[in-house]
C-alpha positions as CSV (number, residue, x, y, z in Angstrom):
1,Q,33.2,27.6,-3.8
2,V,29.5,27.4,-2.9
3,Q,27.4,25.4,-5.4
4,L,23.7,24.9,-5.3
5,V,22.2,22.8,-8.1
6,E,18.4,22.3,-8.3
7,S,16.7,19.5,-10.2
8,G,13.3,17.8,-10.5
9,G,11.3,20.5,-12.2
10,G,9.1,19.8,-15.2
11,L,5.6,20.0,-16.7
12,V,2.8,18.6,-14.5
13,Q,-1.0,18.8,-14.7
14,P,-3.0,20.6,-12.0
15,G,-3.3,18.4,-9.0
16,G,-0.1,16.6,-9.7
17,S,3.1,16.4,-7.7
18,L,6.8,17.1,-8.1
19,R,9.8,16.7,-5.9
20,L,12.5,19.2,-6.2
21,S,16.1,18.5,-5.1
22,C,19.0,20.9,-4.4
23,A,22.5,19.4,-4.2
24,A,24.8,21.6,-2.1
25,A,28.6,21.7,-2.2
26,G,31.5,23.9,-1.1
27,F,30.3,24.6,2.4
28,T,29.2,22.8,5.5
29,F,25.6,22.2,4.5
30,S,24.5,21.0,8.0
31,S,25.4,24.4,9.5
32,Y,23.0,26.5,7.4
33,A,19.3,27.1,7.2
34,M,18.1,26.7,3.6
35,S,15.2,28.1,1.7
36,W,13.2,27.6,-1.5
37,V,12.3,30.7,-3.4
38,R,10.3,31.1,-6.6
39,Q,9.8,33.6,-9.4
40,A,6.7,33.4,-11.6
41,P,6.8,35.0,-15.0
42,G,6.6,38.7,-14.8
43,K,6.6,38.7,-11.0
44,G,9.1,39.3,-8.2
45,L,10.8,36.8,-6.0
46,E,8.5,34.9,-3.6
47,W,9.8,33.1,-0.5
48,V,8.3,29.6,-0.4
49,S,9.7,27.8,2.5
50,D,12.7,27.4,4.8
51,I,14.2,24.9,7.1
52,N,16.7,25.2,10.0
53,S,20.1,23.6,9.9
54,R,19.0,20.4,11.6
55,G,15.7,20.1,9.8
56,G,13.7,20.4,13.0
57,S,11.9,23.6,12.2
58,T,10.1,24.4,8.9
59,Y,8.2,27.4,7.7
60,Y,5.9,28.0,4.7
61,A,4.3,30.8,2.8
62,D,0.6,30.8,3.2
63,S,0.2,30.1,-0.5
64,V,1.8,26.7,-0.2
65,K,1.1,25.7,3.3
66,G,-0.5,22.2,3.5
67,R,0.6,21.3,0.0
68,F,4.4,21.7,0.0
69,T,6.9,20.0,2.4
70,I,10.5,21.0,2.8
71,S,13.1,18.6,4.1
72,R,16.8,18.0,4.1
73,D,19.3,15.2,4.2
74,N,22.4,16.5,5.8
75,A,24.3,13.3,5.2
76,K,23.7,13.8,1.5
77,N,24.0,17.6,1.4
78,T,20.6,17.8,-0.2
79,L,17.6,19.9,0.2
80,Y,14.1,18.8,-1.0
81,L,10.8,20.3,-1.7
82,Q,7.8,17.9,-2.1
83,M,5.1,19.7,-4.0
84,N,1.6,18.2,-4.0
85,S,-1.8,19.4,-5.3
86,L,0.0,21.7,-7.7
87,K,-1.9,24.7,-9.1
88,P,-1.3,26.8,-12.2
89,E,-0.3,29.6,-10.0
90,D,2.6,27.5,-8.7
91,T,4.2,27.9,-12.2
92,A,7.6,29.5,-11.6
93,L,11.4,29.1,-11.6
94,Y,12.3,27.6,-8.3
95,Y,15.6,28.3,-6.6
96,C,17.2,26.9,-3.5
97,A,19.1,29.4,-1.5
98,R,21.5,29.3,1.4
99,G,20.0,31.0,4.5
100,P,16.6,31.6,6.0
101,M,13.9,33.9,4.6
102,E,15.3,37.1,3.2
103,E,18.8,36.4,4.4
104,Y,20.0,34.4,1.4
105,D,23.6,34.8,0.3
106,Y,23.9,32.1,-2.4
107,W,21.5,30.9,-5.0
108,G,21.2,28.0,-7.4
109,Q,20.4,28.4,-11.1
110,G,16.8,27.4,-10.7
111,T,14.6,24.6,-12.0
112,Q,11.4,25.4,-14.0
113,V,8.0,24.1,-12.7
114,T,5.1,24.5,-15.1
115,V,1.6,23.5,-14.0
116,S,-0.7,23.2,-16.9
117,S,-3.3,21.0,-18.5
């Protein structure tokens, strides 16, 4: 059974940083590209970033490019999202998903990120 469990969200001031983690289980993590997707209050889903199965290729939405870094540790079956220079518009529920952009088949339950002073 595929399981994706996000953690690391919280309340942070503008300009601050957070590191999200996604623990994967129930499938061969190293064989799949993975994504981070977010949903802000009252808005639709927004793809944030994805990474190929080996971690050698990464992609970012223009809204986060230069501020967020996606990475993975295949030995630990864990996906990460380092978020720096956070802005209020980054406030959202962040999900990790199995698969590359718009090809997700499983999702986690999400972790809330709130950027506010």
